[in-house]
N, CA and C of each residue as an Amber inpcrd file, in Angstrom:
protein
   276
  29.4000000  87.5720000  29.2050000  28.4600000  86.4880000  29.0350000
  28.9790000  85.5050000  27.9970000  29.6340000  86.0180000  26.9980000
  30.1670000  85.1710000  25.9430000  31.2010000  84.1800000  26.4820000
  32.0300000  84.6330000  27.4260000  33.0520000  83.7650000  27.9910000
  32.4520000  82.6250000  28.7950000  31.3810000  82.8850000  29.5440000
  30.7760000  81.8150000  30.3440000  30.0940000  80.7890000  29.4380000
  29.4940000  81.2350000  28.3500000  28.8760000  80.3190000  27.4020000
  29.9440000  79.4690000  26.7190000  31.0590000  80.0870000  26.3690000
  32.1610000  79.3610000  25.7440000  32.7350000  78.3220000  26.7000000
  32.8690000  78.6720000  27.9670000  33.3820000  77.7360000  28.9690000
  32.4310000  76.5610000  29.1580000  31.1240000  76.8220000  29.1390000
  30.1500000  75.7400000  29.2770000  30.2520000  74.7770000  28.1010000
  30.3960000  75.3070000  26.9070000  30.5310000  74.4530000  25.7220000
  31.8110000  73.6220000  25.7930000  32.8700000  74.2340000  26.3030000
  34.1510000  73.5570000  26.4160000  34.0310000  72.3290000  27.3130000
  33.2810000  72.4320000  28.3980000  33.1250000  71.3130000  29.3200000
  31.9800000  70.3880000  28.9250000  30.9840000  70.9150000  28.2510000
  29.8190000  70.1260000  27.8960000  30.1150000  69.1230000  26.7860000
  30.8820000  69.4930000  25.7920000  31.1560000  68.6010000  24.6610000
  31.8350000  67.3020000  25.0930000  32.9080000  67.3540000  25.8840000
  33.5220000  66.0910000  26.3220000  32.5830000  65.2630000  27.2060000
  31.7740000  65.9200000  27.9990000  30.8340000  65.2080000  28.8590000
  29.8070000  64.4610000  28.0220000  29.2830000  65.1190000  27.0030000
  28.3070000  64.4750000  26.1150000  28.9520000  63.2910000  25.3950000
  30.1750000  63.4450000  24.9260000  30.8760000  62.3520000  24.2420000
  31.0950000  61.1730000  25.1850000  31.4440000  61.4600000  26.4170000
  31.6770000  60.4030000  27.4070000  30.3900000  59.6430000  27.7080000
  29.3010000  60.3600000  27.9100000  28.0120000  59.7200000  28.1890000
  27.5540000  58.8950000  26.9850000  27.7500000  59.4070000  25.7920000
  27.3770000  58.6600000  24.5840000  28.1870000  57.3700000  24.4750000
  29.4660000  57.4450000  24.7890000  30.3070000  56.2390000  24.7380000
  29.8320000  55.2040000  25.7390000  29.4710000  55.6320000  26.9150000
  28.9560000  54.6980000  27.9170000  27.6270000  54.0960000  27.4930000
  26.8100000  54.8950000  26.8540000  25.4850000  54.4480000  26.4390000
  25.5590000  53.4140000  25.3340000  26.4500000  53.6040000  24.3680000
  26.4800000  52.7440000  23.2040000  27.4980000  51.6170000  23.2830000
  28.2290000  51.4910000  24.3830000  29.1510000  50.3840000  24.5640000
  28.5160000  49.3950000  25.5200000  28.1590000  48.2500000  25.0050000
  27.5210000  47.2250000  25.8120000  28.5810000  46.2930000  26.3850000
  28.4430000  45.8780000  27.6220000  29.3860000  44.9200000  28.1760000
  29.2090000  43.5530000  27.5290000  30.2850000  42.8040000  27.4240000
  30.2220000  41.4770000  26.8170000  29.2800000  40.5690000  27.5930000
  29.1760000  40.7660000  28.8810000  28.3070000  39.9260000  29.6940000
  26.8350000  40.1470000  29.3780000  26.5020000  41.2070000  28.6600000
  25.1120000  41.4840000  28.3120000  24.7200000  40.8110000  27.0090000
  25.5670000  39.9210000  26.4910000  25.2580000  39.2360000  25.2520000
  25.8610000  39.9020000  24.0330000  26.6590000  40.9150000  24.2330000
  27.3220000  41.6190000  23.1490000  28.8150000  41.4160000  23.3110000
  29.5650000  41.7800000  22.3080000  31.0040000  41.7440000  22.4390000
  31.5380000  43.1540000  22.3110000  32.6820000  43.3770000  22.8680000
  33.3660000  44.6520000  22.7590000  34.4490000  44.4710000  21.7060000
  34.5680000  45.4090000  20.8140000  35.4680000  45.2770000  19.6680000
  36.8790000  44.8530000  20.0710000  37.3770000  45.3430000  21.1780000
  38.7260000  45.0070000  21.6300000  38.8440000  43.5430000  22.0350000
  37.7180000  42.8650000  22.2070000  37.7370000  41.4560000  22.5920000
  37.8550000  40.5230000  21.3910000  37.6920000  41.0210000  20.1800000
  37.6720000  40.1680000  18.9960000  39.0280000  39.5150000  18.7570000
  40.1110000  40.2820000  18.7950000  41.4420000  39.7170000  18.5410000
  41.7890000  38.6220000  19.5610000  41.6160000  38.8430000  20.8680000
  41.9160000  37.7560000  21.8070000  41.0510000  36.5110000  21.5720000
  39.8080000  36.7100000  21.1370000  38.9440000  35.5680000  20.8390000
  39.4880000  34.7970000  19.6410000  39.9310000  35.5160000  18.6050000
  40.5040000  34.8590000  17.4330000  41.7760000  34.1140000  17.8140000
  42.6440000  34.7480000  18.5770000  43.9070000  34.1210000  18.9760000
  43.6360000  32.8480000  19.7830000  42.6590000  32.8910000  20.6540000
  42.3200000  31.7280000  21.4810000  41.8330000  30.5660000  20.6200000
  41.0100000  30.8520000  19.6200000  40.4310000  29.7980000  18.7860000
  41.3670000  29.3370000  17.6680000  42.3960000  30.1090000  17.3520000
  43.3020000  29.8160000  16.2380000  44.2950000  28.7200000  16.6480000
  43.8810000  27.4650000  16.4920000  44.6800000  26.3330000  16.9660000
  46.0230000  26.2070000  16.2580000  46.0870000  26.4650000  14.9630000
  47.3540000  26.3170000  14.2320000  48.1670000  27.6150000  14.1610000
  47.6770000  28.6600000  14.7810000  48.3900000  29.9470000  14.8960000
  48.7660000  30.5660000  13.5500000  47.8540000  30.4390000  12.5620000
  48.1290000  31.0490000  11.2670000  47.4810000  32.4240000  11.1120000
  46.7460000  32.8590000  12.1340000  46.1030000  34.1670000  12.0850000
  44.7140000  34.1520000  11.4740000  44.2280000  32.9800000  11.1240000
  42.9060000  32.8130000  10.5300000  42.1330000  31.7430000  11.2890000
  40.8170000  31.7430000  11.1220000  39.9850000  30.6990000  11.7020000
  39.3560000  29.8800000  10.5860000  39.6020000  28.5810000  10.6260000
  39.0090000  27.6680000   9.6630000  37.7170000  27.0990000  10.2600000
  36.9610000  26.3830000   9.4480000  35.7340000  25.7520000   9.9460000
  36.0130000  24.8200000  11.1260000  37.0290000  23.9460000  11.0380000
  37.3000000  23.0710000  12.1820000  37.6560000  23.8400000  13.4630000
  38.3800000  24.9410000  13.3240000  38.7250000  25.7380000  14.5020000
  37.4830000  26.3910000  15.0940000  36.6000000  26.8870000  14.2290000
  35.3330000  27.4700000  14.6990000  34.5020000  26.3940000  15.3840000
  34.4060000  25.2170000  14.7530000  33.6210000  24.1080000  15.3070000
  34.1360000  23.7250000  16.6910000  35.4490000  23.6660000  16.8420000
  36.0430000  23.2970000  18.1260000  35.7640000  24.3460000  19.2020000
  35.7320000  25.6190000  18.7990000  35.5190000  26.7020000  19.7690000
  34.0470000  26.8570000  20.1170000  33.1910000  26.9500000  19.0880000
  31.7540000  27.1410000  19.3080000  30.9980000  26.7400000  18.0440000
  30.4780000  25.5150000  17.9990000  29.8090000  25.0350000  16.7840000
  28.6470000  25.9160000  16.3220000  28.0340000  26.6540000  17.2210000
  26.9070000  27.5060000  16.8200000  27.3400000  28.6420000  15.8930000
  28.6290000  28.9580000  15.8510000  29.1300000  30.0120000  14.9740000
  29.2190000  29.5770000  13.5140000  29.1960000  28.2820000  13.2660000
  29.3250000  27.7840000  11.8960000  28.1930000  28.2420000  10.9850000
  27.0220000  28.5040000  11.5570000  25.8820000  28.8950000  10.7220000
  26.1350000  30.1900000   9.9570000  26.9980000  31.0550000  10.4580000
  27.2740000  32.3150000   9.7780000  28.6060000  32.3480000   9.0540000
  29.3050000  31.2170000   9.0210000  30.6510000  31.1840000   8.4440000
  30.6670000  31.6170000   6.9810000  29.7660000  31.0710000   6.1670000
  29.7500000  31.3790000   4.7340000  29.5300000  32.8710000   4.4740000
  28.5930000  33.4760000   5.2100000  28.3210000  34.9110000   5.0180000
  29.5090000  35.7670000   5.4350000  30.2110000  35.3430000   6.4850000
  31.3290000  36.1330000   7.0000000  32.5850000  35.9860000   6.1500000
  32.7340000  34.8700000   5.4490000  33.9210000  34.6150000   4.6300000
  33.8130000  35.4120000   3.3290000  34.0670000  36.6940000   3.4260000
  33.8680000  37.6330000   2.3190000  34.7300000  37.2850000   1.1060000
  35.9740000  36.9370000   1.3160000  36.8640000  36.6420000   0.1850000
  36.7950000  35.1860000  -0.2710000  35.9280000  34.4100000   0.3350000
  35.6560000  33.0120000  -0.0470000  36.9120000  32.1330000  -0.0950000
  37.8150000  32.3410000   0.8730000  39.0180000  31.5130000   0.9120000
  38.9100000  30.3700000   1.9280000  37.7640000  30.2210000   2.5480000
  37.5530000  29.1180000   3.4830000  38.0900000  29.3460000   4.8760000
  38.5100000  30.5730000   5.1630000  38.9890000  30.9030000   6.5090000
  38.6580000  32.3610000   6.8080000  38.5710000  32.6820000   8.0780000
  38.1900000  34.0280000   8.5020000  39.3860000  34.7670000   9.0630000
  39.6210000  35.9760000   8.5420000  40.6200000  36.8450000   9.1560000
  39.9340000  37.6370000  10.2680000  40.6440000  38.5590000  10.8680000
  40.0900000  39.3090000  12.0010000  38.8260000  40.0690000  11.6200000
  38.8360000  40.7620000  10.4970000  37.6680000  41.5260000  10.0670000
  36.4780000  40.6350000   9.7620000  36.7390000  39.5110000   9.1210000
  35.6530000  38.5780000   8.8100000  35.0970000  37.9360000  10.0760000
  35.9860000  37.6560000  11.0300000  35.5270000  37.1050000  12.3080000
  34.6340000  38.1130000  13.0260000  34.9750000  39.3790000  12.9210000
  34.1260000  40.4220000  13.4980000  32.7740000  40.4420000  12.8050000
  32.7510000  40.2930000  11.4830000  31.4890000  40.2120000  10.7520000
  30.6510000  39.0560000  11.2630000  31.3090000  37.9120000  11.4930000
  30.5950000  36.7430000  12.0120000  29.9610000  37.0490000  13.3600000
  30.7010000  37.6840000  14.2410000  30.1660000  37.9910000  15.5690000
  29.0150000  38.9940000  15.4920000  29.1310000  39.9690000  14.6120000
  28.0640000  40.9720000  14.4570000  26.8040000  40.3320000  13.9160000
  26.9590000  39.3390000  13.0400000  25.8000000  38.7410000  12.3830000
  24.9780000  37.8400000  13.2930000  25.4820000  37.5240000  14.4450000
  24.7430000  36.6180000  15.3410000  23.5830000  37.2930000  16.0280000
């Protein structure tokens, strides 16, 4: 009996993890973003290719994002790196 219970646990744990991942990962089309999409979004908006997003670059891409720029610019250098850009997207 112990072996069958152990086998059930062996198969049940990955199944539960898989279902949880599906449950908590929202598609971008549902109004959310997927973390793996952040870098391509930054690269697309980064007009001068310096790896950061400035206010003018944000304005050109989506002016509605400017409202959260100050809160997301954690190091107060006037530009957003990848992590700060993710903060901006989360804050919306």
